[in-house]
C-alpha positions as CSV (number, residue, x, y, z in Angstrom):
1,M,88.5,-77.4,57.1
2,S,87.4,-80.6,59.0
3,H,86.7,-83.7,57.0
4,S,84.7,-86.6,58.1
5,P,86.7,-89.9,57.8
6,Q,83.8,-91.3,55.9
7,A,84.1,-88.9,53.1
8,V,85.1,-90.5,49.7
9,K,88.1,-88.9,48.2
10,G,88.0,-88.0,44.5
11,Q,84.3,-87.9,44.6
12,G,82.0,-85.1,45.0
13,A,78.5,-86.9,45.5
14,Q,79.1,-88.8,48.8
15,S,75.8,-90.9,48.1
16,K,73.2,-92.0,45.7
17,V,69.9,-90.6,45.4
18,H,66.7,-92.4,43.9
19,N,66.1,-91.6,40.4
20,P,62.5,-90.4,40.4
21,Y,61.8,-91.8,37.0
22,L,62.3,-95.4,38.2
23,E,60.0,-97.3,39.8
24,H,62.2,-99.5,41.6
25,R,65.2,-98.8,44.0
26,Y,68.5,-100.4,43.8
27,V,69.7,-102.3,47.0
28,R,72.5,-104.5,47.7
29,E,71.8,-107.7,49.3
30,E,74.0,-108.7,52.2
31,Y,75.0,-112.3,53.4
32,D,72.7,-112.0,56.5
33,G,69.8,-111.5,54.2
34,L,69.2,-107.8,54.9
35,D,68.9,-105.5,51.9
36,V,71.0,-102.3,52.5
37,P,70.8,-99.2,50.1
38,D,73.3,-99.3,47.3
39,S,74.8,-95.9,48.3
40,E,78.2,-94.4,49.6
41,I,80.0,-97.3,47.5
42,T,83.1,-96.3,45.5
43,E,82.7,-97.5,41.9
44,P,85.0,-97.7,38.9
45,T,84.3,-95.2,36.2
46,I,82.4,-96.9,33.4
47,Y,82.5,-95.4,29.8
48,Q,79.5,-96.4,27.7
49,E,79.3,-95.0,24.0
50,V,76.0,-94.0,22.9
51,Y,74.8,-93.4,19.3
52,P,72.8,-90.2,19.2
53,K,70.8,-89.2,16.0
54,S,71.5,-85.5,16.4
55,I,74.3,-83.7,18.3
56,L,73.0,-80.1,18.8
57,N,70.5,-79.3,21.3
58,K,68.3,-76.2,21.4
59,I,68.7,-74.1,24.7
60,D,65.4,-72.3,25.5
61,S,66.6,-70.0,28.5
62,P,66.8,-66.4,28.6
63,D,69.8,-66.6,31.1
64,I,72.2,-68.2,28.6
65,P,73.6,-66.1,25.6
66,Y,73.6,-69.1,23.2
67,R,70.6,-70.9,21.6
68,W,72.6,-74.2,20.8
69,G,74.8,-76.5,23.0
70,L,76.8,-79.6,22.2
71,N,77.8,-82.0,24.8
72,P,80.3,-84.9,23.7
73,Y,79.9,-86.5,27.1
74,Q,76.9,-86.9,29.5
75,G,77.9,-87.3,33.1
76,C,81.2,-85.6,34.3
77,E,84.1,-87.0,36.1
78,H,85.0,-83.6,37.7
79,G,82.5,-84.5,40.4
80,C,81.6,-81.0,41.3
81,I,78.9,-81.3,44.1
82,Y,76.9,-78.5,43.1
83,C,76.6,-79.2,39.3
84,Y,73.1,-78.1,38.0
85,A,73.4,-80.9,35.3
86,R,73.2,-83.8,37.6
87,H,69.7,-84.2,37.3
88,T,70.0,-84.9,33.5
89,H,71.3,-88.1,34.4
90,N,68.1,-89.3,35.6
91,Y,66.7,-89.3,32.1
92,W,69.3,-92.1,31.0
93,G,68.1,-94.3,34.0
94,Y,71.0,-93.3,36.4
95,D,71.1,-91.4,39.6
96,A,72.2,-87.8,40.0
97,G,74.6,-88.7,42.7
98,V,77.6,-91.3,42.2
99,D,76.3,-92.5,38.9
100,F,76.7,-88.8,37.6
101,E,80.5,-89.0,38.1
102,R,81.0,-92.8,37.6
103,K,78.9,-93.7,34.6
104,I,79.8,-91.5,31.5
105,M,78.3,-91.9,28.2
106,V,80.6,-90.8,25.3
107,K,79.4,-89.7,21.9
108,K,82.1,-90.9,19.6
109,T,80.2,-89.9,16.4
110,A,79.8,-86.4,17.6
111,P,82.3,-84.9,14.8
112,T,80.5,-86.8,12.0
113,L,76.9,-85.5,13.2
114,L,78.3,-82.0,13.8
115,R,79.8,-81.7,10.1
116,A,76.6,-82.9,8.9
117,K,74.4,-80.6,10.7
118,L,76.7,-77.5,9.9
119,R,76.3,-78.5,6.3
120,S,72.6,-79.0,6.0
121,R,70.5,-76.6,4.3
122,N,68.2,-75.5,7.2
123,W,71.0,-74.7,9.6
124,E,71.3,-70.8,9.9
125,G,74.9,-70.8,11.3
126,E,74.4,-69.6,14.9
127,P,77.1,-70.0,17.5
128,V,77.2,-73.1,19.2
129,M,78.3,-73.6,23.1
130,L,80.8,-76.4,23.8
131,S,79.5,-77.5,26.4
132,G,76.3,-76.6,27.6
133,N,75.8,-79.4,30.1
134,T,78.8,-81.0,31.3
135,D,82.6,-80.2,30.8
136,C,83.9,-81.0,27.3
137,Y,87.3,-81.2,28.7
138,Q,86.7,-83.7,31.7
139,P,89.6,-86.3,32.1
140,V,88.6,-89.0,29.5
141,E,88.8,-86.4,26.7
142,R,92.6,-86.7,27.2
143,E,92.2,-90.2,25.8
144,L,89.3,-89.8,23.4
145,G,90.1,-86.5,22.0
146,I,86.3,-85.9,20.9
147,T,86.4,-82.1,21.8
148,R,89.4,-81.7,19.6
149,Q,87.8,-83.2,16.8
150,L,84.9,-80.9,17.2
151,L,87.1,-78.0,17.2
152,E,88.6,-79.2,14.0
153,V,85.1,-79.4,12.4
154,F,84.2,-75.9,13.6
155,L,87.6,-74.8,12.0
156,E,87.0,-76.7,8.7
157,E,83.6,-75.2,8.3
158,R,84.6,-71.8,9.6
159,H,81.6,-71.7,12.3
160,P,81.7,-69.8,15.6
161,V,81.9,-71.7,18.7
162,G,81.8,-70.8,22.4
163,M,83.6,-72.9,25.2
164,I,83.6,-73.2,29.0
165,T,85.8,-75.4,31.0
166,K,87.5,-75.7,34.4
167,N,90.2,-78.1,33.1
168,D,93.4,-76.8,31.6
169,L,93.4,-79.7,29.2
170,I,92.1,-76.9,27.0
171,L,95.8,-76.0,26.4
172,R,96.4,-79.0,24.4
173,D,94.1,-77.5,21.6
174,L,95.9,-74.3,21.6
175,D,96.8,-74.6,18.0
176,I,93.1,-75.1,16.8
177,L,91.9,-72.2,19.1
178,K,94.5,-69.7,17.9
179,E,93.3,-70.6,14.2
180,L,89.6,-70.0,15.5
181,A,90.5,-66.8,16.9
182,S,92.4,-65.4,14.2
183,R,89.1,-65.6,12.3
184,Q,87.1,-64.3,15.4
185,L,85.2,-67.7,15.6
186,V,85.7,-68.6,19.2
187,T,85.5,-67.4,22.8
188,V,86.6,-69.1,25.9
189,A,85.3,-68.9,29.5
190,V,87.3,-70.5,32.3
191,S,85.5,-71.3,35.5
192,I,87.5,-70.5,38.5
193,T,85.5,-71.4,41.6
194,T,88.2,-71.1,44.5
195,L,92.0,-70.8,44.9
196,D,91.8,-72.8,47.9
197,E,93.3,-76.1,47.1
198,R,91.8,-77.9,50.2
199,L,88.2,-76.7,49.2
200,R,88.7,-77.5,45.7
201,R,89.6,-81.1,46.5
202,A,86.3,-81.2,48.4
203,L,84.0,-79.1,46.1
204,E,85.1,-80.2,42.8
205,P,87.6,-83.1,43.4
206,R,88.7,-84.1,40.0
207,T,89.1,-80.7,38.2
208,S,92.5,-78.8,37.6
209,T,93.5,-76.7,40.6
210,G,92.8,-73.1,40.6
211,L,96.4,-72.0,39.8
212,R,96.5,-74.3,36.7
213,R,93.3,-72.7,35.5
214,L,94.7,-69.2,35.9
215,N,97.8,-70.5,33.9
216,A,95.5,-71.5,31.3
217,V,93.9,-68.0,31.2
218,K,97.3,-66.6,30.8
219,Q,98.3,-68.8,27.9
220,L,95.1,-68.3,26.2
221,S,95.2,-64.6,26.5
222,E,98.8,-64.6,25.3
223,A,97.8,-66.5,22.3
224,G,95.2,-64.0,21.1
225,I,92.3,-66.2,22.2
226,P,89.4,-64.0,23.9
227,V,89.0,-65.5,27.5
228,T,86.9,-64.6,30.4
229,V,86.8,-66.0,34.0
230,M,83.4,-67.2,35.3
231,M,83.2,-67.7,39.0
232,A,80.3,-70.2,39.3
233,P,79.1,-70.6,41.5
234,V,79.7,-68.4,44.3
235,I,78.6,-70.1,47.5
236,P,78.4,-67.8,50.6
237,G,80.4,-69.1,53.6
238,L,82.7,-71.1,51.6
239,N,84.2,-69.2,48.5
240,S,82.4,-65.9,48.5
241,T,85.3,-64.2,50.4
242,E,87.7,-65.0,47.5
243,I,85.8,-62.8,44.9
244,P,88.3,-59.9,45.3
245,E,91.4,-62.2,44.9
246,I,90.1,-64.2,42.1
247,I,89.1,-61.0,40.1
248,Q,92.4,-59.3,40.6
249,R,94.5,-62.6,39.7
250,S,92.1,-63.2,36.6
251,A,92.9,-59.6,35.5
252,E,96.6,-60.1,35.9
253,A,96.4,-63.4,33.9
254,G,95.1,-61.4,31.1
255,A,91.3,-62.2,31.3
256,S,89.1,-59.7,29.2
257,G,86.2,-60.0,31.7
258,F,84.9,-61.7,34.9
259,H,81.3,-62.9,35.7
260,H,79.9,-64.7,38.6
261,L,76.7,-66.8,39.5
262,V,75.5,-67.9,42.9
263,V,74.8,-71.3,43.7
264,R,71.5,-73.0,43.2
265,L,70.7,-76.5,44.3
266,N,68.3,-77.7,41.8
267,H,66.3,-81.0,41.8
268,Q,68.0,-83.5,44.1
269,N,71.2,-81.5,44.3
270,G,70.0,-80.1,47.7
271,T,69.9,-83.6,49.2
272,L,73.5,-84.3,47.8
273,F,74.7,-81.1,49.0
274,E,73.4,-81.5,52.4
275,V,75.1,-85.0,52.9
276,W,78.2,-83.3,51.4
277,A,78.1,-80.6,53.9
278,Q,77.7,-83.0,56.7
279,R,80.6,-84.9,55.7
280,H,83.0,-82.1,55.2
281,Y,81.7,-79.4,57.4
282,P,79.8,-81.2,60.2
283,D,80.3,-78.1,62.6
284,R,78.5,-75.7,60.4
285,A,76.7,-77.5,57.7
286,N,73.3,-76.3,58.8
287,K,74.8,-72.7,58.5
288,L,76.0,-73.1,55.2
289,L,72.5,-74.5,53.9
290,N,70.8,-71.4,55.4
291,Q,73.0,-68.9,53.8
292,I,72.2,-70.6,50.4
293,K,68.5,-70.3,51.3
294,K,69.0,-66.6,51.8
295,L,69.8,-66.3,48.2
296,H,66.6,-67.8,47.0
297,G,63.8,-66.7,49.6
298,G,64.2,-69.4,51.7
299,S,64.8,-72.2,49.3
300,L,67.8,-74.0,48.1
301,S,67.0,-73.1,44.5
302,D,65.0,-70.8,42.1
303,S,63.7,-71.6,38.7
304,R,62.9,-68.0,37.9
305,S,64.8,-66.7,34.8
306,K,67.2,-63.8,35.2
307,I,67.0,-64.3,39.0
308,R,67.9,-67.9,39.7
309,M,71.5,-67.3,38.7
310,R,72.1,-63.9,40.7
311,G,70.0,-64.7,43.6
312,E,68.0,-61.9,45.5
313,G,68.1,-60.3,48.9
314,A,70.8,-59.0,51.1
315,E,73.2,-61.8,50.7
316,A,72.9,-61.9,47.1
317,D,73.1,-57.9,46.9
318,A,76.5,-58.0,49.0
319,I,78.0,-60.6,46.6
320,S,77.1,-58.5,43.6
321,A,78.3,-55.2,45.2
322,L,81.5,-57.1,46.0
323,A,82.2,-58.4,42.5
324,R,81.3,-54.9,40.9
325,I,83.5,-52.9,43.0
326,H,86.4,-55.2,42.2
327,R,85.8,-56.0,38.8
328,T,85.6,-52.0,38.3
329,L,88.7,-51.7,40.0
330,H,90.7,-54.4,37.7
331,F,88.7,-54.4,34.4
332,K,88.0,-50.7,34.1
333,D,90.0,-50.2,31.0
334,R,90.0,-53.7,29.8
335,K,88.5,-54.6,26.4
336,P,85.9,-57.0,26.5
337,A,85.8,-60.1,24.3
338,Y,84.3,-59.9,21.0
339,Q,80.8,-61.3,20.7
340,L,80.3,-64.2,18.3
341,S,78.1,-63.6,15.1
342,P,76.2,-66.2,13.2
343,K,78.4,-67.7,10.3
344,K,78.0,-65.8,7.2
345,P,77.0,-67.6,4.1
346,D,79.7,-68.6,1.7
347,Q,79.9,-66.7,-1.3
348,L,80.0,-69.9,-3.4
349,S,76.6,-71.1,-2.4
350,L,75.3,-68.1,-4.3
351,F,76.1,-70.1,-7.6
């Protein structure tokens, strides 16, 4: 892998992008009087507490099996350059590039809001996805513990919850997850994008290593917690050749299933990824972008349900075929994880 000397280590986005909801652009005024775009500048991470009135958000997407999501954090320190959630930072007045990774909003009142919601008369007990947008186990969770408090509420209320993460910090909460699993109230998906450590450091710089995530799958499985592996996204020319190995090692670690999604660079992600590719792969950046476009009919993204996450065309078909062959080979006799059901009403509520 070739790295440009200008690439900022520990940061996925290598630049800021203009927030389309803002009328003005931010610039940095230099001493010589010239206004220079305020971009490509390494900034400290800022944690800003916010006070939402509600904590569950409804998910209206046929591509996602959950109707409700819960995000204790907005923005994500993991810095995954491909993250589809980057554009949501625009709604807070920030940019989808560096700001998404360095300006993190935390919702310390989330556990209190969740408890109130789950106890409300109009709540029907549907499973909740934690998180549906940014990772609930990003680095700041180690200090704040909001996700652990949320799991305690789900256990207290005997309420079903699904989780997805790419951080082995989830093992900290093994005790609560085991209690939830004993009541069939939790399923976990661990996202493993690559086992190539050099690629991981460039692609998703502040995540757990691939080996640590495989270890998390192993420990979760051994503890009786239903866990699947999600390879998301598959990027042709970068990690697509790793599909066989990731499937095999996921099965060996005890995963009950494997799924994959192809990359789609929605909104301003195309611009960010192009800058990233030029920095890290200057010799083949255009080829990488063209391979991604082959998945989406000549574009970097696709908004069509049921197609956008799988892609279409020869490139997408080849990826799906490769995954299907090796999934059949290694997961043929594997018992799938149980599906979460809506919470059954408490018998005492009848009286």
